[in-house]
DRENTIRO-502699 format. One line per 4 residues: their letters; for each residue x, y, z of C-alpha. Coordinates in nm, 2 decimals, decimal comma, always signed. Each point is the difference from the previous one (the first is absolute). Example, Ala and Ser with C-alpha at 12.3 -4.5 7.8 and 13.67 -1.06 7.14 Angstrom:
<marzas>
AS = +1,23 -0,45 +0,78  +0,14 +0,34 -0,07
</marzas>
This chain:
<marzas>
MYAK = -1,49 +4,14 +2,45  -0,12 -0,18 -0,32  +0,32 +0,11 -0,18  +0,21 -0,15 +0,27
IRHI = -0,19 -0,34 -0,02  +0,02 +0,01 -0,38  +0,38 +0,06 +0,03  +0,04 -0,29 +0,24
ITIF = -0,21 -0,23 -0,23  +0,21 +0,11 -0,30  +0,32 -0,08 +0,18  -0,14 -0,34 +0,11
IFSS = -0,10 -0,09 -0,35  +0,33 +0,12 -0,15  +0,19 -0,20 +0,26  -0,20 -0,31 -0,08
ILLT = +0,06 +0,03 -0,37  +0,37 +0,05 +0,06  +0,02 -0,31 +0,22  -0,20 -0,21 -0,25
GCNT = +0,22 +0,13 -0,29  +0,32 -0,10 +0,19  -0,14 -0,34 +0,08  -0,10 -0,04 -0,37
LQRI = +0,35 +0,09 -0,12  +0,15 -0,25 +0,24  -0,24 -0,27 -0,12  +0,09 +0,08 -0,36
QTGQ = +0,38 -0,02 +0,08  -0,05 -0,33 +0,19  -0,21 -0,13 -0,29  +0,28 +0,08 -0,25
LTTE = +0,26 -0,16 +0,21  -0,20 -0,32 +0,05  -0,09 -0,01 -0,37  +0,37 +0,03 -0,09
FDQT = +0,09 -0,26 +0,25  -0,27 -0,24 -0,12  +0,14 +0,03 -0,36  +0,35 -0,07 +0,12
FLLY = -0,10 -0,29 +0,21  -0,20 -0,15 -0,29  +0,30 +0,00 -0,22  +0,22 -0,14 +0,28
AKHL = -0,26 -0,28 +0,05  -0,01 -0,08 -0,37  +0,38 -0,03 -0,02  -0,01 -0,23 +0,30
RWGH = -0,27 -0,22 -0,15  +0,18 -0,01 -0,34  +0,33 -0,10 +0,17  +0,18 +0,31 -0,11
FREL = +0,20 +0,01 +0,31  +0,28 +0,23 -0,14  -0,27 +0,26 -0,09  -0,12 +0,00 +0,36
TTYM = +0,33 +0,17 +0,10  -0,10 +0,31 -0,19  -0,27 +0,05 +0,27  +0,24 -0,03 +0,29
TPEH = +0,20 +0,25 +0,20  +0,37 -0,01 -0,10  +0,12 -0,19 +0,31  -0,22 -0,30 -0,07
IGPA = +0,09 -0,05 -0,37  +0,33 -0,18 +0,06  -0,14 -0,26 +0,24  -0,30 -0,05 -0,22
MEKI = +0,22 -0,07 -0,31  +0,19 -0,26 +0,20  -0,33 -0,17 +0,10  -0,14 +0,00 -0,35
TSIT = +0,23 -0,28 -0,13  -0,11 -0,24 +0,27  -0,37 +0,08 -0,06  +0,01 -0,06 -0,37
LRGI = +0,20 -0,32 +0,04  -0,27 -0,15 +0,22  -0,26 +0,06 -0,27  -0,23 +0,21 +0,22
KVSH = -0,32 +0,13 -0,16  -0,21 +0,27 +0,18  -0,37 -0,05 -0,06  -0,15 +0,28 +0,21
VEPI = +0,11 +0,32 +0,18  -0,26 +0,15 +0,24  +0,06 +0,30 +0,23  -0,19 -0,04 +0,32
AWLL = -0,02 +0,37 +0,10  +0,20 +0,32 -0,05  +0,05 +0,27 +0,25  +0,12 +0,34 -0,14
DMEN = +0,21 +0,23 +0,23  -0,04 +0,33 -0,19  +0,25 +0,18 +0,23  +0,29 -0,24 -0,07
EVMT = -0,13 -0,09 -0,35  +0,01 -0,37 +0,08  -0,25 -0,28 -0,09  +0,01 -0,32 +0,21
GDVV = -0,18 -0,32 -0,02  +0,01 -0,38 -0,03  +0,00 -0,18 -0,33  -0,09 -0,37 -0,05
VDYY = +0,18 -0,18 -0,28  -0,13 -0,34 -0,12  +0,25 -0,20 -0,20  +0,09 -0,35 -0,11
ITSS = +0,32 -0,19 -0,07  -0,02 -0,14 -0,35  +0,23 -0,30 +0,05  -0,19 -0,14 +0,30
GLIR = -0,34 +0,16 -0,04  +0,01 +0,13 +0,36  -0,24 +0,29 +0,06  +0,11 +0,25 +0,25
QTTQ = -0,09 +0,34 +0,14  +0,21 +0,27 +0,17  -0,09 +0,33 +0,16  +0,24 +0,30 -0,03
HQIW = -0,03 +0,32 +0,19  +0,08 +0,28 -0,24  +0,10 +0,36 +0,05  -0,02 +0,22 -0,31
RLNG = +0,15 +0,35 +0,01  -0,08 +0,30 -0,22  +0,33 +0,12 -0,15  -0,09 +0,32 -0,19
DIWQ = -0,30 -0,12 -0,20  +0,11 -0,37 -0,02  -0,11 -0,27 +0,25  +0,29 -0,23 +0,09
LDGG = -0,01 -0,33 +0,20  +0,22 +0,03 +0,31  +0,05 -0,37 +0,01  +0,11 -0,30 -0,20
LPDL = -0,17 -0,29 -0,18  -0,26 -0,21 +0,17  +0,14 -0,31 +0,17  -0,08 -0,27 -0,26
R = +0,14 -0,33 +0,13
</marzas>
């Protein structure tokens, strides 16, 4: 009788440890993905603030690079300077390896001194071990 109870308790403890271990592994994997994403987004935001619009295309999925390159000329001709890039919130879809969220971009037009703000909904996809923006440049008018 006691042996049977001990056996049931042992199975229960072992099952609990396995479930906790699997949950911990998932949290570690999620943490690594979000850390890698945060580093990528930080570099993306720096290039946007510095006005390195061509460099931003290296973060985009291939189908968005061409349209972004066409838009870059008009942005730089207007003398737009980005002052702040702030993500509102990110949502990670582990199953599809997608990060989505809204990003607020504060900028000003140097020739007129107009201060503006735009919000862009961004979708980032994990391609191998590289996060890529599945979208174009923010709308800076």
